[in-house]
C-alpha positions in Angstrom: -37.2 58.2 123.5 -37.9 55.7 126.2 -41.3 53.9 126.5 -40.5 52.6 130.0 -43.6 52.7 132.2 -43.6 51.6 135.9 -40.4 49.5 135.5 -41.5 47.7 132.4 -39.8 48.4 129.1 -40.5 46.6 125.8 -41.4 43.0 126.5 -38.8 42.4 129.2 -40.1 41.3 132.5 -38.7 42.8 135.7 -38.9 41.3 139.2 -40.6 43.1 141.9 -39.1 43.5 145.3 -41.7 42.2 147.7 -39.5 43.2 150.6 -40.6 43.6 154.2 -43.7 45.6 155.3 -43.2 49.3 155.9 -43.2 50.0 159.6 -43.8 53.7 159.5 -45.2 56.1 157.0 -44.7 59.8 156.7 -47.6 62.3 156.7 -47.2 64.2 153.5 -48.9 67.4 154.8 -47.2 67.8 158.1 -44.0 65.8 157.7 -44.8 63.8 160.9 -44.4 60.1 160.9 -47.4 57.9 161.8 -47.4 54.2 162.6 -48.3 51.9 159.8 -51.9 50.5 159.7 -52.3 47.3 161.7 -53.0 45.3 158.6 -50.1 46.4 156.3 -50.0 43.0 154.5 -52.8 43.7 152.1 -53.9 46.4 149.8 -57.3 48.0 150.1 -59.0 49.3 147.0 -61.7 51.9 147.3 -65.1 51.7 145.7 -64.2 54.4 143.3 -61.1 52.6 142.2 -63.1 49.4 141.7 -65.7 51.3 139.6 -62.9 52.9 137.6 -61.3 49.5 136.9 -64.7 48.1 135.8 -65.2 51.1 133.5 -61.7 50.7 132.0 -62.5 47.0 131.3 -65.8 47.9 129.7 -64.1 50.4 127.4 -61.5 47.7 126.5 -64.3 45.3 125.6 -66.0 47.8 123.2 -65.1 47.5 119.6 -62.9 50.3 118.2 -65.4 50.9 115.4 -69.2 50.9 115.7 -69.9 48.7 112.7 -73.7 49.4 112.9 -73.1 53.1 112.7 -70.7 52.8 109.8 -73.2 50.7 107.9 -76.0 53.2 108.6 -73.9 56.1 107.4 -72.7 54.1 104.3 -76.4 53.3 103.4 -77.5 56.9 103.9 -74.7 58.2 101.6 -75.5 55.6 99.0 -79.2 56.6 99.1 -78.4 60.3 99.1 -80.0 60.8 102.5 -76.8 61.8 104.3 -76.9 65.5 105.1 -73.9 67.5 106.1 -74.5 70.3 108.5 -71.5 72.7 108.4 -72.7 74.8 111.3 -73.1 71.7 113.5 -69.6 70.5 112.6 -68.1 73.9 113.3 -69.9 74.1 116.7 -68.6 70.6 117.7 -65.1 71.6 116.7 -65.3 74.7 118.8 -66.6 72.8 121.7 -63.8 70.3 121.4 -61.2 73.1 121.2 -62.7 74.7 124.4 -62.6 71.4 126.3 -59.0 70.8 125.3 -58.0 74.3 126.3 -59.6 73.8 129.7 -57.7 70.5 130.1 -54.4 72.0 129.1 -54.9 74.9 131.5 -55.8 72.6 134.3 -52.7 70.6 133.6 -50.4 73.6 133.8 -51.8 75.1 137.0 -51.5 71.9 139.1 -55.2 71.1 139.1 -55.1 68.3 136.6 -57.2 66.2 138.9 -60.1 68.6 138.6 -60.3 68.7 134.8 -63.7 67.1 134.8 -65.2 69.5 137.3 -65.8 72.7 135.5 -67.4 75.9 136.7 -71.0 76.5 135.5 -71.1 78.9 132.6 
């Protein structure tokens, strides 16, 4: 099984072809060719992409385990104050299953980009 992603596999570095700027681009919907933007030397990043990059970095900076939460649960268990609510656990498992089913269905009908936008129930 290959783990190659975007031209990178393992620890090997690959050179990128910086090539010449593209002079024309093809309109995906109509198949017509349009002239390249006047400033084809740079890449523009949208505000949404910038926000997404910031959120990704914030997630990377978070610890994998919430040590304070672990300590609080450990203390509650030791003191006999930790209460298990089976109905709550079952409800959460069902909710997770329903969310995963919606994501799987969205991925198979070509609307994977709309997985977060669900119909009101």
